PDB file of N, CA, C and O in Angstrom:
ATOM      1  N   MET A   1      17.989  12.018 -35.028  1.00  0.00           N
ATOM      2  CA  MET A   1      19.220  11.244 -35.047  1.00  0.00           C
ATOM      3  C   MET A   1      19.231  10.322 -33.827  1.00  0.00           C
ATOM      4  O   MET A   1      18.956  10.781 -32.718  1.00  0.00           O
ATOM      5  N   PRO A   2      19.538   9.050 -33.999  1.00  0.00           N
ATOM      6  CA  PRO A   2      19.541   8.130 -32.858  1.00  0.00           C
ATOM      7  C   PRO A   2      20.645   8.487 -31.860  1.00  0.00           C
ATOM      8  O   PRO A   2      21.678   9.051 -32.221  1.00  0.00           O
ATOM      9  N   ALA A   3      20.396   8.143 -30.606  1.00  0.00           N
ATOM     10  CA  ALA A   3      21.391   8.408 -29.555  1.00  0.00           C
ATOM     11  C   ALA A   3      22.661   7.621 -29.843  1.00  0.00           C
ATOM     12  O   ALA A   3      22.616   6.485 -30.314  1.00  0.00           O
ATOM     13  N   MET A   4      23.779   8.244 -29.554  1.00  0.00           N
ATOM     14  CA  MET A   4      25.049   7.578 -29.768  1.00  0.00           C
ATOM     15  C   MET A   4      25.376   6.696 -28.574  1.00  0.00           C
ATOM     16  O   MET A   4      24.950   6.962 -27.450  1.00  0.00           O
ATOM     17  N   LYS A   5      26.121   5.668 -28.832  1.00  0.00           N
ATOM     18  CA  LYS A   5      26.565   4.765 -27.777  1.00  0.00           C
ATOM     19  C   LYS A   5      27.566   5.495 -26.887  1.00  0.00           C
ATOM     20  O   LYS A   5      28.429   6.221 -27.381  1.00  0.00           O
ATOM     21  N   THR A   6      27.451   5.304 -25.586  1.00  0.00           N
ATOM     22  CA  THR A   6      28.401   5.928 -24.663  1.00  0.00           C
ATOM     23  C   THR A   6      29.315   4.855 -24.073  1.00  0.00           C
ATOM     24  O   THR A   6      28.958   3.679 -24.006  1.00  0.00           O
ATOM     25  N   TYR A   7      30.472   5.280 -23.660  1.00  0.00           N
ATOM     26  CA  TYR A   7      31.479   4.383 -23.113  1.00  0.00           C
ATOM     27  C   TYR A   7      32.014   4.958 -21.812  1.00  0.00           C
ATOM     28  O   TYR A   7      32.063   6.174 -21.627  1.00  0.00           O
ATOM     29  N   GLU A   8      32.408   4.078 -20.925  1.00  0.00           N
ATOM     30  CA  GLU A   8      33.109   4.516 -19.714  1.00  0.00           C
ATOM     31  C   GLU A   8      34.525   4.926 -20.120  1.00  0.00           C
ATOM     32  O   GLU A   8      35.162   4.236 -20.915  1.00  0.00           O
ATOM     33  N   PRO A   9      35.020   6.038 -19.584  1.00  0.00           N
ATOM     34  CA  PRO A   9      36.380   6.443 -19.939  1.00  0.00           C
ATOM     35  C   PRO A   9      37.414   5.439 -19.440  1.00  0.00           C
ATOM     36  O   PRO A   9      37.319   4.912 -18.331  1.00  0.00           O
ATOM     37  N   LYS A  10      38.385   5.198 -20.282  1.00  0.00           N
ATOM     38  CA  LYS A  10      39.495   4.324 -19.921  1.00  0.00           C
ATOM     39  C   LYS A  10      40.533   5.150 -19.168  1.00  0.00           C
ATOM     40  O   LYS A  10      40.524   6.377 -19.256  1.00  0.00           O
ATOM     41  N   PRO A  11      41.427   4.495 -18.429  1.00  0.00           N
ATOM     42  CA  PRO A  11      42.466   5.252 -17.716  1.00  0.00           C
ATOM     43  C   PRO A  11      43.280   6.159 -18.642  1.00  0.00           C
ATOM     44  O   PRO A  11      43.652   7.265 -18.250  1.00  0.00           O
ATOM     45  N   GLU A  12      43.558   5.705 -19.859  1.00  0.00           N
ATOM     46  CA  GLU A  12      44.335   6.539 -20.783  1.00  0.00           C
ATOM     47  C   GLU A  12      43.536   7.763 -21.248  1.00  0.00           C
ATOM     48  O   GLU A  12      44.124   8.790 -21.589  1.00  0.00           O
ATOM     49  N   HIS A  13      42.200   7.661 -21.265  1.00  0.00           N
ATOM     50  CA  HIS A  13      41.378   8.828 -21.594  1.00  0.00           C
ATOM     51  C   HIS A  13      41.479   9.859 -20.471  1.00  0.00           C
ATOM     52  O   HIS A  13      41.650  11.051 -20.729  1.00  0.00           O
ATOM     53  N   LYS A  14      41.372   9.395 -19.226  1.00  0.00           N
ATOM     54  CA  LYS A  14      41.479  10.291 -18.074  1.00  0.00           C
ATOM     55  C   LYS A  14      42.850  10.959 -18.027  1.00  0.00           C
ATOM     56  O   LYS A  14      42.954  12.156 -17.758  1.00  0.00           O
ATOM     57  N   LYS A  15      43.901  10.182 -18.290  1.00  0.00           N
ATOM     58  CA  LYS A  15      45.258  10.743 -18.284  1.00  0.00           C
ATOM     59  C   LYS A  15      45.409  11.809 -19.371  1.00  0.00           C
ATOM     60  O   LYS A  15      45.985  12.870 -19.131  1.00  0.00           O
ATOM     61  N   PHE A  16      44.890  11.524 -20.558  1.00  0.00           N
ATOM     62  CA  PHE A  16      44.970  12.478 -21.661  1.00  0.00           C
ATOM     63  C   PHE A  16      44.262  13.782 -21.280  1.00  0.00           C
ATOM     64  O   PHE A  16      44.803  14.866 -21.497  1.00  0.00           O
ATOM     65  N   LEU A  17      43.061  13.679 -20.717  1.00  0.00           N
ATOM     66  CA  LEU A  17      42.316  14.868 -20.302  1.00  0.00           C
ATOM     67  C   LEU A  17      43.051  15.611 -19.188  1.00  0.00           C
ATOM     68  O   LEU A  17      43.143  16.839 -19.216  1.00  0.00           O
ATOM     69  N   ASP A  18      43.570  14.876 -18.212  1.00  0.00           N
ATOM     70  CA  ASP A  18      44.330  15.514 -17.126  1.00  0.00           C
ATOM     71  C   ASP A  18      45.563  16.234 -17.662  1.00  0.00           C
ATOM     72  O   ASP A  18      45.898  17.328 -17.207  1.00  0.00           O
ATOM     73  N   ASP A  19      46.235  15.616 -18.629  1.00  0.00           N
ATOM     74  CA  ASP A  19      47.418  16.246 -19.236  1.00  0.00           C
ATOM     75  C   ASP A  19      47.035  17.524 -19.988  1.00  0.00           C
ATOM     76  O   ASP A  19      47.759  18.519 -19.939  1.00  0.00           O
ATOM     77  N   LEU A  20      45.895  17.493 -20.682  1.00  0.00           N
ATOM     78  CA  LEU A  20      45.420  18.700 -21.371  1.00  0.00           C
ATOM     79  C   LEU A  20      45.134  19.818 -20.366  1.00  0.00           C
ATOM     80  O   LEU A  20      45.532  20.966 -20.565  1.00  0.00           O
ATOM     81  N   LYS A  21      44.440  19.462 -19.286  1.00  0.00           N
ATOM     82  CA  LYS A  21      44.118  20.462 -18.255  1.00  0.00           C
ATOM     83  C   LYS A  21      45.387  21.057 -17.649  1.00  0.00           C
ATOM     84  O   LYS A  21      45.433  22.248 -17.344  1.00  0.00           O
ATOM     85  N   ALA A  22      46.403  20.238 -17.476  1.00  0.00           N
ATOM     86  CA  ALA A  22      47.661  20.708 -16.883  1.00  0.00           C
ATOM     87  C   ALA A  22      48.354  21.737 -17.773  1.00  0.00           C
ATOM     88  O   ALA A  22      49.177  22.518 -17.295  1.00  0.00           O
ATOM     89  N   GLN A  23      48.026  21.740 -19.062  1.00  0.00           N
ATOM     90  CA  GLN A  23      48.653  22.683 -19.992  1.00  0.00           C
ATOM     91  C   GLN A  23      47.982  24.055 -20.011  1.00  0.00           C
ATOM     92  O   GLN A  23      48.513  24.996 -20.602  1.00  0.00           O
ATOM     93  N   MET A  24      46.824  24.174 -19.370  1.00  0.00           N
ATOM     94  CA  MET A  24      46.126  25.463 -19.390  1.00  0.00           C
ATOM     95  C   MET A  24      46.896  26.489 -18.572  1.00  0.00           C
ATOM     96  O   MET A  24      47.183  26.258 -17.397  1.00  0.00           O
ATOM     97  N   PRO A  25      47.232  27.618 -19.183  1.00  0.00           N
ATOM     98  CA  PRO A  25      47.952  28.650 -18.424  1.00  0.00           C
ATOM     99  C   PRO A  25      47.046  29.236 -17.342  1.00  0.00           C
ATOM    100  O   PRO A  25      45.974  29.756 -17.654  1.00  0.00           O
ATOM    101  N   PRO A  26      47.458  29.162 -16.084  1.00  0.00           N
ATOM    102  CA  PRO A  26      46.585  29.641 -14.998  1.00  0.00           C
ATOM    103  C   PRO A  26      46.265  31.128 -15.084  1.00  0.00           C
ATOM    104  O   PRO A  26      45.241  31.564 -14.557  1.00  0.00           O
ATOM    105  N   GLU A  27      47.113  31.911 -15.731  1.00  0.00           N
ATOM    106  CA  GLU A  27      46.879  33.355 -15.812  1.00  0.00           C
ATOM    107  C   GLU A  27      45.988  33.734 -17.001  1.00  0.00           C
ATOM    108  O   GLU A  27      45.579  34.889 -17.116  1.00  0.00           O
ATOM    109  N   MET A  28      45.682  32.774 -17.890  1.00  0.00           N
ATOM    110  CA  MET A  28      44.855  33.078 -19.062  1.00  0.00           C
ATOM    111  C   MET A  28      43.378  33.059 -18.661  1.00  0.00           C
ATOM    112  O   MET A  28      42.927  32.129 -17.992  1.00  0.00           O
ATOM    113  N   PRO A  29      42.629  34.084 -19.069  1.00  0.00           N
ATOM    114  CA  PRO A  29      41.194  34.111 -18.745  1.00  0.00           C
ATOM    115  C   PRO A  29      40.467  32.895 -19.331  1.00  0.00           C
ATOM    116  O   PRO A  29      40.803  32.405 -20.409  1.00  0.00           O
ATOM    117  N   ALA A  30      39.468  32.431 -18.590  1.00  0.00           N
ATOM    118  CA  ALA A  30      38.715  31.244 -18.992  1.00  0.00           C
ATOM    119  C   ALA A  30      38.081  31.413 -20.368  1.00  0.00           C
ATOM    120  O   ALA A  30      37.995  30.448 -21.128  1.00  0.00           O
ATOM    121  N   GLN A  31      37.633  32.634 -20.703  1.00  0.00           N
ATOM    122  CA  GLN A  31      37.006  32.857 -22.008  1.00  0.00           C
ATOM    123  C   GLN A  31      38.012  32.636 -23.138  1.00  0.00           C
ATOM    124  O   GLN A  31      37.650  32.110 -24.190  1.00  0.00           O
ATOM    125  N   GLU A  32      39.258  33.029 -22.934  1.00  0.00           N
ATOM    126  CA  GLU A  32      40.282  32.826 -23.963  1.00  0.00           C
ATOM    127  C   GLU A  32      40.581  31.340 -24.132  1.00  0.00           C
ATOM    128  O   GLU A  32      40.726  30.854 -25.254  1.00  0.00           O
ATOM    129  N   ILE A  33      40.671  30.626 -23.019  1.00  0.00           N
ATOM    130  CA  ILE A  33      40.911  29.188 -23.099  1.00  0.00           C
ATOM    131  C   ILE A  33      39.765  28.515 -23.845  1.00  0.00           C
ATOM    132  O   ILE A  33      39.995  27.659 -24.700  1.00  0.00           O
ATOM    133  N   LEU A  34      38.536  28.898 -23.525  1.00  0.00           N
ATOM    134  CA  LEU A  34      37.366  28.334 -24.199  1.00  0.00           C
ATOM    135  C   LEU A  34      37.428  28.600 -25.700  1.00  0.00           C
ATOM    136  O   LEU A  34      37.168  27.696 -26.494  1.00  0.00           O
ATOM    137  N   ALA A  35      37.764  29.813 -26.098  1.00  0.00           N
ATOM    138  CA  ALA A  35      37.835  30.159 -27.521  1.00  0.00           C
ATOM    139  C   ALA A  35      38.909  29.330 -28.236  1.00  0.00           C
ATOM    140  O   ALA A  35      38.675  28.819 -29.331  1.00  0.00           O
ATOM    141  N   ILE A  36      40.064  29.203 -27.623  1.00  0.00           N
ATOM    142  CA  ILE A  36      41.167  28.455 -28.239  1.00  0.00           C
ATOM    143  C   ILE A  36      40.822  26.976 -28.358  1.00  0.00           C
ATOM    144  O   ILE A  36      41.018  26.371 -29.412  1.00  0.00           O
ATOM    145  N   VAL A  37      40.310  26.399 -27.282  1.00  0.00           N
ATOM    146  CA  VAL A  37      39.972  24.976 -27.292  1.00  0.00           C
ATOM    147  C   VAL A  37      38.821  24.704 -28.268  1.00  0.00           C
ATOM    148  O   VAL A  37      38.788  23.656 -28.912  1.00  0.00           O
ATOM    149  N   SER A  38      37.885  25.641 -28.375  1.00  0.00           N
ATOM    150  CA  SER A  38      36.781  25.479 -29.329  1.00  0.00           C
ATOM    151  C   SER A  38      37.302  25.454 -30.764  1.00  0.00           C
ATOM    152  O   SER A  38      36.812  24.682 -31.589  1.00  0.00           O
ATOM    153  N   GLN A  39      38.289  26.290 -31.065  1.00  0.00           N
ATOM    154  CA  GLN A  39      38.890  26.255 -32.397  1.00  0.00           C
ATOM    155  C   GLN A  39      39.549  24.904 -32.654  1.00  0.00           C
ATOM    156  O   GLN A  39      39.457  24.354 -33.752  1.00  0.00           O
ATOM    157  N   PHE A  40      40.209  24.381 -31.635  1.00  0.00           N
ATOM    158  CA  PHE A  40      40.856  23.068 -31.765  1.00  0.00           C
ATOM    159  C   PHE A  40      39.807  21.980 -32.006  1.00  0.00           C
ATOM    160  O   PHE A  40      40.009  21.104 -32.847  1.00  0.00           O
ATOM    161  N   VAL A  41      38.702  22.028 -31.282  1.00  0.00           N
ATOM    162  CA  VAL A  41      37.624  21.051 -31.487  1.00  0.00           C
ATOM    163  C   VAL A  41      37.102  21.167 -32.925  1.00  0.00           C
ATOM    164  O   VAL A  41      36.841  20.152 -33.572  1.00  0.00           O
ATOM    165  N   GLY A  42      36.951  22.383 -33.420  1.00  0.00           N
ATOM    166  CA  GLY A  42      36.528  22.568 -34.805  1.00  0.00           C
ATOM    167  C   GLY A  42      37.497  21.926 -35.786  1.00  0.00           C
ATOM    168  O   GLY A  42      37.078  21.327 -36.777  1.00  0.00           O
ATOM    169  N   GLN A  43      38.787  22.049 -35.513  1.00  0.00           N
ATOM    170  CA  GLN A  43      39.791  21.413 -36.368  1.00  0.00           C
ATOM    171  C   GLN A  43      39.681  19.894 -36.296  1.00  0.00           C
ATOM    172  O   GLN A  43      39.798  19.212 -37.314  1.00  0.00           O
ATOM    173  N   LEU A  44      39.456  19.364 -35.099  1.00  0.00           N
ATOM    174  CA  LEU A  44      39.303  17.915 -34.952  1.00  0.00           C
ATOM    175  C   LEU A  44      38.072  17.404 -35.697  1.00  0.00           C
ATOM    176  O   LEU A  44      38.108  16.321 -36.282  1.00  0.00           O
ATOM    177  N   ILE A  45      36.988  18.173 -35.679  1.00  0.00           N
ATOM    178  CA  ILE A  45      35.785  17.795 -36.418  1.00  0.00           C
ATOM    179  C   ILE A  45      36.096  17.743 -37.908  1.00  0.00           C
ATOM    180  O   ILE A  45      35.691  16.808 -38.597  1.00  0.00           O
ATOM    181  N   ALA A  46      36.811  18.741 -38.403  1.00  0.00           N
ATOM    182  CA  ALA A  46      37.154  18.780 -39.829  1.00  0.00           C
ATOM    183  C   ALA A  46      38.050  17.613 -40.234  1.00  0.00           C
ATOM    184  O   ALA A  46      38.039  17.202 -41.394  1.00  0.00           O
ATOM    185  N   LEU A  47      38.818  17.082 -39.301  1.00  0.00           N
ATOM    186  CA  LEU A  47      39.742  15.984 -39.602  1.00  0.00           C
ATOM    187  C   LEU A  47      39.090  14.599 -39.553  1.00  0.00           C
ATOM    188  O   LEU A  47      39.741  13.603 -39.870  1.00  0.00           O
ATOM    189  N   GLN A  48      37.811  14.525 -39.161  1.00  0.00           N
ATOM    190  CA  GLN A  48      37.155  13.214 -39.080  1.00  0.00           C
ATOM    191  C   GLN A  48      36.974  12.627 -40.477  1.00  0.00           C
ATOM    192  O   GLN A  48      36.695  13.346 -41.437  1.00  0.00           O
ATOM    193  N   ASP A  49      37.136  11.336 -40.572  1.00  0.00           N
ATOM    194  CA  ASP A  49      36.895  10.618 -41.816  1.00  0.00           C
ATOM    195  C   ASP A  49      35.383  10.554 -42.026  1.00  0.00           C
ATOM    196  O   ASP A  49      34.685   9.852 -41.294  1.00  0.00           O
ATOM    197  N   GLN A  50      34.874  11.283 -43.023  1.00  0.00           N
ATOM    198  CA  GLN A  50      33.428  11.365 -43.213  1.00  0.00           C
ATOM    199  C   GLN A  50      32.821  10.053 -43.695  1.00  0.00           C
ATOM    200  O   GLN A  50      31.598   9.923 -43.751  1.00  0.00           O
ATOM    201  N   ARG A  51      33.658   9.080 -44.044  1.00  0.00           N
ATOM    202  CA  ARG A  51      33.125   7.749 -44.350  1.00  0.00           C
ATOM    203  C   ARG A  51      32.767   7.021 -43.061  1.00  0.00           C
ATOM    204  O   ARG A  51      31.993   6.064 -43.078  1.00  0.00           O
ATOM    205  N   VAL A  52      33.332   7.477 -41.938  1.00  0.00           N
ATOM    206  CA  VAL A  52      33.104   6.858 -40.631  1.00  0.00           C
ATOM    207  C   VAL A  52      32.175   7.712 -39.771  1.00  0.00           C
ATOM    208  O   VAL A  52      31.320   7.185 -39.059  1.00  0.00           O
ATOM    209  N   MET A  53      32.347   9.031 -39.840  1.00  0.00           N
ATOM    210  CA  MET A  53      31.580   9.935 -38.989  1.00  0.00           C
ATOM    211  C   MET A  53      31.232  11.199 -39.771  1.00  0.00           C
ATOM    212  O   MET A  53      32.113  11.897 -40.274  1.00  0.00           O
ATOM    213  N   SER A  54      29.946  11.477 -39.863  1.00  0.00           N
ATOM    214  CA  SER A  54      29.501  12.698 -40.541  1.00  0.00           C
ATOM    215  C   SER A  54      29.748  13.904 -39.633  1.00  0.00           C
ATOM    216  O   SER A  54      29.942  13.742 -38.428  1.00  0.00           O
ATOM    217  N   PRO A  55      29.742  15.118 -40.209  1.00  0.00           N
ATOM    218  CA  PRO A  55      29.865  16.311 -39.352  1.00  0.00           C
ATOM    219  C   PRO A  55      28.759  16.376 -38.290  1.00  0.00           C
ATOM    220  O   PRO A  55      29.012  16.800 -37.163  1.00  0.00           O
ATOM    221  N   ASP A  56      27.543  15.961 -38.639  1.00  0.00           N
ATOM    222  CA  ASP A  56      26.455  15.949 -37.646  1.00  0.00           C
ATOM    223  C   ASP A  56      26.744  14.973 -36.511  1.00  0.00           C
ATOM    224  O   ASP A  56      26.485  15.276 -35.346  1.00  0.00           O
ATOM    225  N   GLN A  57      27.282  13.801 -36.850  1.00  0.00           N
ATOM    226  CA  GLN A  57      27.637  12.830 -35.810  1.00  0.00           C
ATOM    227  C   GLN A  57      28.753  13.386 -34.928  1.00  0.00           C
ATOM    228  O   GLN A  57      28.734  13.213 -33.709  1.00  0.00           O
ATOM    229  N   ALA A  58      29.721  14.052 -35.547  1.00  0.00           N
ATOM    230  CA  ALA A  58      30.813  14.648 -34.769  1.00  0.00           C
ATOM    231  C   ALA A  58      30.274  15.693 -33.800  1.00  0.00           C
ATOM    232  O   ALA A  58      30.701  15.754 -32.647  1.00  0.00           O
ATOM    233  N   MET A  59      29.339  16.514 -34.267  1.00  0.00           N
ATOM    234  CA  MET A  59      28.750  17.531 -33.389  1.00  0.00           C
ATOM    235  C   MET A  59      27.939  16.884 -32.274  1.00  0.00           C
ATOM    236  O   MET A  59      27.873  17.422 -31.170  1.00  0.00           O
ATOM    237  N   GLN A  60      27.324  15.743 -32.544  1.00  0.00           N
ATOM    238  CA  GLN A  60      26.591  15.025 -31.491  1.00  0.00           C
ATOM    239  C   GLN A  60      27.576  14.531 -30.423  1.00  0.00           C
ATOM    240  O   GLN A  60      27.294  14.625 -29.228  1.00  0.00           O
ATOM    241  N   VAL A  61      28.715  14.011 -30.848  1.00  0.00           N
ATOM    242  CA  VAL A  61      29.745  13.576 -29.896  1.00  0.00           C
ATOM    243  C   VAL A  61      30.193  14.766 -29.050  1.00  0.00           C
ATOM    244  O   VAL A  61      30.315  14.654 -27.830  1.00  0.00           O
ATOM    245  N   VAL A  62      30.436  15.894 -29.693  1.00  0.00           N
ATOM    246  CA  VAL A  62      30.869  17.097 -28.981  1.00  0.00           C
ATOM    247  C   VAL A  62      29.806  17.537 -27.967  1.00  0.00           C
ATOM    248  O   VAL A  62      30.116  17.809 -26.807  1.00  0.00           O
ATOM    249  N   GLY A  63      28.560  17.602 -28.420  1.00  0.00           N
ATOM    250  CA  GLY A  63      27.478  18.042 -27.526  1.00  0.00           C
ATOM    251  C   GLY A  63      27.310  17.134 -26.324  1.00  0.00           C
ATOM    252  O   GLY A  63      27.170  17.610 -25.197  1.00  0.00           O
ATOM    253  N   GLN A  64      27.322  15.830 -26.556  1.00  0.00           N
ATOM    254  CA  GLN A  64      27.173  14.883 -25.440  1.00  0.00           C
ATOM    255  C   GLN A  64      28.335  15.013 -24.457  1.00  0.00           C
ATOM    256  O   GLN A  64      28.135  14.925 -23.245  1.00  0.00           O
ATOM    257  N   ASN A  65      29.530  15.219 -24.966  1.00  0.00           N
ATOM    258  CA  ASN A  65      30.677  15.299 -24.072  1.00  0.00           C
ATOM    259  C   ASN A  65      30.771  16.636 -23.361  1.00  0.00           C
ATOM    260  O   ASN A  65      31.342  16.722 -22.274  1.00  0.00           O
ATOM    261  N   ILE A  66      30.216  17.680 -23.961  1.00  0.00           N
ATOM    262  CA  ILE A  66      30.105  18.954 -23.239  1.00  0.00           C
ATOM    263  C   ILE A  66      29.186  18.758 -22.032  1.00  0.00           C
ATOM    264  O   ILE A  66      29.494  19.218 -20.932  1.00  0.00           O
ATOM    265  N   GLU A  67      28.068  18.082 -22.240  1.00  0.00           N
ATOM    266  CA  GLU A  67      27.148  17.811 -21.127  1.00  0.00           C
ATOM    267  C   GLU A  67      27.826  16.970 -20.045  1.00  0.00           C
ATOM    268  O   GLU A  67      27.670  17.252 -18.857  1.00  0.00           O
ATOM    269  N   ILE A  68      28.567  15.953 -20.440  1.00  0.00           N
ATOM    270  CA  ILE A  68      29.280  15.100 -19.473  1.00  0.00           C
ATOM    271  C   ILE A  68      30.285  15.940 -18.685  1.00  0.00           C
ATOM    272  O   ILE A  68      30.383  15.813 -17.465  1.00  0.00           O
ATOM    273  N   GLY A  69      31.026  16.796 -19.382  1.00  0.00           N
ATOM    274  CA  GLY A  69      31.998  17.658 -18.705  1.00  0.00           C
ATOM    275  C   GLY A  69      31.342  18.623 -17.746  1.00  0.00           C
ATOM    276  O   GLY A  69      31.832  18.830 -16.637  1.00  0.00           O
ATOM    277  N   ASN A  70      30.220  19.223 -18.169  1.00  0.00           N
ATOM    278  CA  ASN A  70      29.495  20.144 -17.278  1.00  0.00           C
ATOM    279  C   ASN A  70      29.033  19.419 -16.027  1.00  0.00           C
ATOM    280  O   ASN A  70      29.215  19.917 -14.916  1.00  0.00           O
ATOM    281  N   GLN A  71      28.438  18.250 -16.199  1.00  0.00           N
ATOM    282  CA  GLN A  71      27.940  17.492 -15.051  1.00  0.00           C
ATOM    283  C   GLN A  71      29.075  17.081 -14.116  1.00  0.00           C
ATOM    284  O   GLN A  71      28.908  17.088 -12.896  1.00  0.00           O
ATOM    285  N   ALA A  72      30.222  16.725 -14.679  1.00  0.00           N
ATOM    286  CA  ALA A  72      31.362  16.331 -13.852  1.00  0.00           C
ATOM    287  C   ALA A  72      31.802  17.477 -12.952  1.00  0.00           C
ATOM    288  O   ALA A  72      32.109  17.264 -11.779  1.00  0.00           O
ATOM    289  N   VAL A  73      31.834  18.686 -13.493  1.00  0.00           N
ATOM    290  CA  VAL A  73      32.241  19.844 -12.685  1.00  0.00           C
ATOM    291  C   VAL A  73      31.150  20.193 -11.683  1.00  0.00           C
ATOM    292  O   VAL A  73      31.434  20.428 -10.509  1.00  0.00           O
ATOM    293  N   LEU A  74      29.895  20.228 -12.146  1.00  0.00           N
ATOM    294  CA  LEU A  74      28.804  20.599 -11.244  1.00  0.00           C
ATOM    295  C   LEU A  74      28.657  19.615 -10.090  1.00  0.00           C
ATOM    296  O   LEU A  74      28.247  20.004  -8.997  1.00  0.00           O
ATOM    297  N   SER A  75      28.981  18.364 -10.316  1.00  0.00           N
ATOM    298  CA  SER A  75      28.860  17.387  -9.233  1.00  0.00           C
ATOM    299  C   SER A  75      29.920  17.594  -8.155  1.00  0.00           C
ATOM    300  O   SER A  75      29.782  17.085  -7.042  1.00  0.00           O
ATOM    301  N   THR A  76      30.976  18.339  -8.480  1.00  0.00           N
ATOM    302  CA  THR A  76      32.008  18.616  -7.475  1.00  0.00           C
ATOM    303  C   THR A  76      31.664  19.837  -6.641  1.00  0.00           C
ATOM    304  O   THR A  76      32.284  20.088  -5.608  1.00  0.00           O
ATOM    305  N   ILE A  77      30.671  20.597  -7.092  1.00  0.00           N
ATOM    306  CA  ILE A  77      30.248  21.793  -6.357  1.00  0.00           C
ATOM    307  C   ILE A  77      28.724  21.767  -6.217  1.00  0.00           C
ATOM    308  O   ILE A  77      28.032  22.588  -6.819  1.00  0.00           O
ATOM    309  N   PRO A  78      28.200  20.823  -5.422  1.00  0.00           N
ATOM    310  CA  PRO A  78      26.751  20.608  -5.360  1.00  0.00           C
ATOM    311  C   PRO A  78      25.954  21.789  -4.831  1.00  0.00           C
ATOM    312  O   PRO A  78      24.760  21.879  -5.116  1.00  0.00           O
ATOM    313  N   ASN A  79      26.548  22.686  -4.086  1.00  0.00           N
ATOM    314  CA  ASN A  79      25.791  23.817  -3.542  1.00  0.00           C
ATOM    315  C   ASN A  79      25.287  24.744  -4.635  1.00  0.00           C
ATOM    316  O   ASN A  79      24.320  25.475  -4.420  1.00  0.00           O
ATOM    317  N   ILE A  80      25.915  24.732  -5.792  1.00  0.00           N
ATOM    318  CA  ILE A  80      25.462  25.568  -6.902  1.00  0.00           C
ATOM    319  C   ILE A  80      24.101  25.074  -7.403  1.00  0.00           C
ATOM    320  O   ILE A  80      23.276  25.864  -7.863  1.00  0.00           O
ATOM    321  N   LEU A  81      23.882  23.782  -7.310  1.00  0.00           N
ATOM    322  CA  LEU A  81      22.681  23.185  -7.863  1.00  0.00           C
ATOM    323  C   LEU A  81      21.461  23.299  -6.942  1.00  0.00           C
ATOM    324  O   LEU A  81      20.333  23.091  -7.391  1.00  0.00           O
ATOM    325  N   LYS A  82      21.667  23.620  -5.683  1.00  0.00           N
ATOM    326  CA  LYS A  82      20.566  23.660  -4.719  1.00  0.00           C
ATOM    327  C   LYS A  82      20.148  25.090  -4.452  1.00  0.00           C
ATOM    328  O   LYS A  82      20.992  25.972  -4.296  1.00  0.00           O
ATOM    329  N   PRO A  83      18.827  25.323  -4.400  1.00  0.00           N
ATOM    330  CA  PRO A  83      18.370  26.660  -4.009  1.00  0.00           C
ATOM    331  C   PRO A  83      18.843  27.004  -2.601  1.00  0.00           C
ATOM    332  O   PRO A  83      19.052  26.116  -1.775  1.00  0.00           O
ATOM    333  N   GLU A  84      19.010  28.282  -2.336  1.00  0.00           N
ATOM    334  CA  GLU A  84      19.474  28.718  -1.017  1.00  0.00           C
ATOM    335  C   GLU A  84      18.565  28.170   0.077  1.00  0.00           C
ATOM    336  O   GLU A  84      17.340  28.213  -0.038  1.00  0.00           O
ATOM    337  N   GLY A  85      19.171  27.663   1.123  1.00  0.00           N
ATOM    338  CA  GLY A  85      18.417  27.114   2.252  1.00  0.00           C
ATOM    339  C   GLY A  85      18.228  25.625   2.203  1.00  0.00           C
ATOM    340  O   GLY A  85      17.827  25.025   3.200  1.00  0.00           O
ATOM    341  N   GLU A  86      18.510  24.994   1.051  1.00  0.00           N
ATOM    342  CA  GLU A  86      18.399  23.551   0.934  1.00  0.00           C
ATOM    343  C   GLU A  86      19.778  22.921   1.165  1.00  0.00           C
ATOM    344  O   GLU A  86      20.813  23.569   1.008  1.00  0.00           O
ATOM    345  N   GLY A  87      19.757  21.664   1.536  1.00  0.00           N
ATOM    346  CA  GLY A  87      21.008  20.930   1.587  1.00  0.00           C
ATOM    347  C   GLY A  87      21.457  20.683   2.935  1.00  0.00           C
ATOM    348  O   GLY A  87      22.506  20.069   3.134  1.00  0.00           O
TER     349      GLY A  87
END
């Protein structure tokens, strides 16, 4: 499957994501939040217009954005990425 086009996030995308994060209950375990949000992503995939985006394309969007999200967090904590004694 060819690589999908990527876009720089717009301010409204950042605000939407920040608003979603603000809704996470701080006392809820991370695994529960992951399970709930994953179900929501599954629902969003099912709601895609298959004339515009196939389920495989939707999963590619999800996978690429999971990687982007992981990198965004890891870049804020660089010591995790370096072996002990480096840095």
